[in-house]
C-alpha positions as CSV (number, residue, x, y, z in Angstrom):
1,M,118.1,90.1,114.7
2,K,118.2,93.3,116.6
3,W,114.4,93.5,116.7
4,L,114.4,90.2,118.7
5,W,115.8,91.8,121.9
6,I,113.1,94.5,122.0
7,A,110.3,92.2,121.0
8,T,111.1,89.5,123.6
9,L,111.4,91.9,126.4
10,A,108.6,94.3,125.5
11,L,106.2,95.1,128.3
12,P,103.2,97.4,128.9
13,T,104.2,101.0,129.4
14,S,104.4,101.9,133.1
15,A,102.4,104.8,134.4
16,S,105.0,105.5,137.0
17,A,107.1,108.7,137.3
18,Q,110.0,109.3,134.9
19,A,113.0,107.2,135.7
20,D,116.6,107.8,134.6
21,L,117.5,104.9,132.3
22,W,121.0,105.2,130.6
23,R,123.3,108.2,130.9
24,T,121.2,111.3,130.3
25,L,118.2,109.4,128.9
26,H,115.1,109.0,131.0
27,S,111.7,107.5,130.4
28,G,109.1,109.8,128.9
29,M,111.5,111.7,126.6
30,T,110.3,112.5,123.1
31,G,112.2,111.4,120.0
32,E,113.7,114.9,119.6
33,E,114.7,115.1,123.2
34,V,116.5,111.7,123.0
35,A,118.2,112.8,119.7
36,T,119.4,116.0,121.3
37,A,120.8,114.1,124.3
38,L,122.5,111.5,122.1
39,R,124.2,114.1,119.9
40,S,126.2,115.4,122.9
41,M,127.7,111.9,123.5
42,P,131.2,111.4,122.0
43,E,130.4,108.0,120.5
44,I,127.6,109.5,118.4
45,K,128.2,111.1,115.0
46,S,124.6,112.0,114.1
47,V,121.0,111.2,114.9
48,E,117.9,111.5,112.7
49,V,114.3,111.4,113.9
50,P,112.2,110.1,110.9
51,P,108.5,110.8,111.2
52,A,106.7,107.8,112.7
53,K,104.5,105.8,110.4
54,P,100.8,105.5,111.3
55,G,100.5,102.9,114.0
56,K,104.2,102.5,114.4
57,N,106.6,103.7,117.1
58,I,109.6,106.1,116.6
59,K,112.8,104.5,115.2
60,L,115.8,106.8,115.5
61,K,118.6,106.6,112.9
62,V,121.9,106.6,114.8
63,K,125.3,106.9,113.2
64,Y,128.4,106.4,115.3
65,A,131.7,108.1,115.4
66,G,133.4,104.7,115.6
67,G,131.9,101.2,115.7
68,G,129.3,101.9,118.4
69,I,129.1,102.1,122.2
70,S,132.3,100.4,123.3
71,L,132.2,98.1,126.4
72,F,135.3,96.0,127.2
73,G,136.5,96.3,123.6
74,T,133.2,95.3,122.1
75,D,131.0,97.6,120.1
76,F,127.3,97.8,121.0
77,A,124.4,99.2,119.0
78,L,122.2,101.7,120.8
79,L,118.5,101.0,120.5
80,P,116.1,103.4,122.2
81,D,112.6,102.0,122.4
82,F,109.5,104.2,122.2
83,E,105.8,103.6,122.9
84,G,103.2,106.3,122.1
85,G,105.9,108.8,121.3
86,S,107.7,108.4,124.6
87,L,110.9,106.7,125.5
88,T,110.3,103.5,127.6
89,K,113.5,101.5,127.4
90,V,117.1,101.7,126.2
91,A,119.0,98.7,124.9
92,L,122.6,98.1,124.0
93,V,123.1,95.1,121.7
94,A,126.2,93.3,120.5
95,E,125.3,90.6,118.1
96,D,127.0,87.4,116.8
97,Q,130.0,87.3,119.2
98,C,132.5,84.5,119.4
99,L,131.3,82.3,122.2
100,D,134.3,82.6,124.5
101,Q,134.6,86.4,123.9
102,G,130.8,86.8,124.5
103,R,130.8,84.9,127.7
104,K,133.8,86.9,129.1
105,L,131.9,90.1,128.0
106,V,128.9,89.0,130.0
107,E,130.9,88.2,133.1
108,R,132.7,91.5,133.1
109,T,129.6,93.5,132.3
110,L,127.6,91.8,135.0
111,D,130.3,92.6,137.6
112,V,130.0,96.3,136.8
113,L,126.2,96.2,136.7
114,K,125.9,94.6,140.1
115,E,127.8,97.6,141.6
116,K,125.2,100.0,140.2
117,Y,122.2,97.8,140.5
118,P,122.7,95.6,143.6
119,N,119.2,94.2,143.9
120,R,118.5,90.9,142.2
121,L,115.2,90.6,140.3
122,F,115.5,87.3,138.6
123,G,118.1,84.9,137.0
124,E,121.5,84.1,138.5
125,P,123.3,87.2,139.9
126,L,126.7,85.7,139.1
127,F,128.0,84.5,135.7
128,D,126.6,81.0,135.5
129,E,128.7,78.5,133.5
130,T,126.3,75.6,133.9
131,A,123.3,77.5,132.6
132,A,125.3,79.0,129.7
133,S,126.7,75.6,128.7
134,G,123.3,74.0,128.9
135,A,121.8,76.8,126.7
136,M,124.5,76.2,124.1
137,L,124.0,72.5,124.1
138,K,120.3,73.0,123.5
139,A,120.9,75.4,120.7
140,I,123.1,72.8,119.0
141,S,120.6,69.9,119.5
142,T,117.5,71.8,118.5
143,G,118.8,74.2,115.9
144,N,117.1,77.1,117.7
145,S,118.7,80.0,119.6
146,Q,118.4,79.8,123.4
147,R,118.1,82.9,125.7
148,L,119.2,83.5,129.3
149,V,118.4,86.7,131.1
150,T,119.5,88.1,134.4
151,G,117.6,91.1,136.0
152,L,119.0,93.6,138.5
153,S,117.7,96.8,140.0
154,N,118.7,99.9,142.1
155,G,115.1,100.4,143.3
156,S,113.9,102.8,140.6
157,V,115.5,101.5,137.4
158,A,116.1,97.9,136.4
159,V,118.6,96.5,133.9
160,T,118.4,93.1,132.2
161,L,121.5,91.3,130.8
162,A,120.5,88.8,128.1
163,Q,122.5,86.2,126.2
164,S,121.2,84.5,123.1
165,F,123.1,81.4,122.1
166,S,123.1,80.1,118.6
167,Y,124.8,77.4,116.4
168,T,125.4,77.5,112.7
169,E,124.6,74.2,111.1
170,R,126.1,72.9,107.9
171,P,124.2,74.3,104.9
172,D,121.9,72.3,102.7
173,Y,123.7,72.1,99.4
174,V,121.9,72.2,96.1
175,Y,122.3,69.3,93.7
176,G,121.2,68.7,90.1
177,G,121.2,72.3,89.0
178,G,124.3,72.3,86.8
179,N,126.8,75.3,86.9
180,W,124.4,77.4,89.0
181,S,124.2,74.7,91.7
182,R,128.0,74.3,91.8
183,L,128.5,78.0,92.2
184,A,125.9,78.3,94.9
185,N,127.4,75.3,96.7
186,E,130.9,76.9,96.6
187,V,129.6,80.2,98.0
188,M,127.7,78.4,100.8
189,K,130.7,76.1,101.6
190,G,133.1,79.0,101.7
191,A,130.9,81.1,104.0
192,Y,130.3,78.1,106.3
193,E,134.0,77.1,106.5
194,S,135.1,80.7,107.1
195,Q,132.7,81.0,110.1
196,R,133.7,77.5,111.3
197,D,137.4,78.4,111.3
198,S,136.9,81.8,113.0
199,C,137.1,82.4,116.7
200,G,140.0,79.9,117.0
201,G,138.0,77.1,115.4
202,T,134.8,77.6,117.4
203,G,133.1,80.0,115.1
204,L,129.9,78.0,114.7
205,K,129.0,78.7,118.3
206,R,127.9,82.3,118.8
207,V,126.3,84.4,121.5
208,S,124.6,87.8,121.2
209,V,124.5,90.1,124.2
210,A,121.9,92.7,125.1
211,I,121.7,95.1,128.0
212,M,118.3,96.7,128.5
213,Y,117.4,99.6,130.9
214,L,113.8,100.0,131.9
215,P,111.7,101.4,134.9
216,Q,111.5,99.2,137.9
217,A,107.7,98.9,137.7
218,D,108.0,97.5,134.2
219,A,110.7,95.0,135.2
220,D,108.5,93.6,138.0
221,A,106.0,92.4,135.4
222,M,108.6,90.1,133.7
223,A,110.5,88.8,136.8
224,A,108.4,85.7,137.5
225,A,108.3,84.5,133.9
226,E,112.1,85.0,133.4
227,Q,112.9,83.3,136.7
228,K,110.9,80.3,135.7
229,A,112.7,80.1,132.3
230,F,116.1,80.4,134.0
231,D,115.3,77.7,136.5
232,E,114.1,75.4,133.7
233,A,117.3,76.0,131.6
234,R,119.5,75.3,134.6
235,E,117.6,72.1,135.4
236,Q,118.0,70.9,131.8
237,A,121.7,71.8,131.9
238,Q,122.2,69.7,135.1
239,K,120.6,66.7,133.3
240,A,122.7,67.2,130.2
241,L,126.1,67.7,131.8
């Protein structure tokens, strides 16, 4: 699911001057330059720069000294995004979190981000319980994940904080296939019940969290669409609650 965060937030590359993105990474860096910068970070064990396939962008292979980039006790995967051989965005992604834990993570992360990026671009600048609850309800009723995004800026660099809410439905068991069907059903039932009972009994409700850093000029292009999506989600939540 990691590709989803990059794909849904992908924008045309800005022709603006290089902008600092995350730590020592800035837009316009080559794959080798990004790899060199990452190798100096304590959380990173190693970085490889495989040759890009024709028509494809660079994909770094990052190995961590621990579980990833730790924020408030949660490990995030680091996903640099390249276009035309140059760094354009940096994402930190924590997938499949327990709902309560993930929402607390978003709240704490947003408090810190607002200090460094005080300008609101779109979405709710505070942790919004109503919109989050509405998104979870819609994920349950439709069976599709629901995304909320908040955008902030410091004038030259923008950061988006995205939440993707999902709900695991009861599996479709296989009938009439003899021993194979019974074995498959037992495996699916075990996995389903294990997830259901996790997170204090709320394990079917999950949220993935992504933080993305990108140049201000690129963020401006997505602000109107994201604000509209947020307003619609909030309106639906107000009707549902």
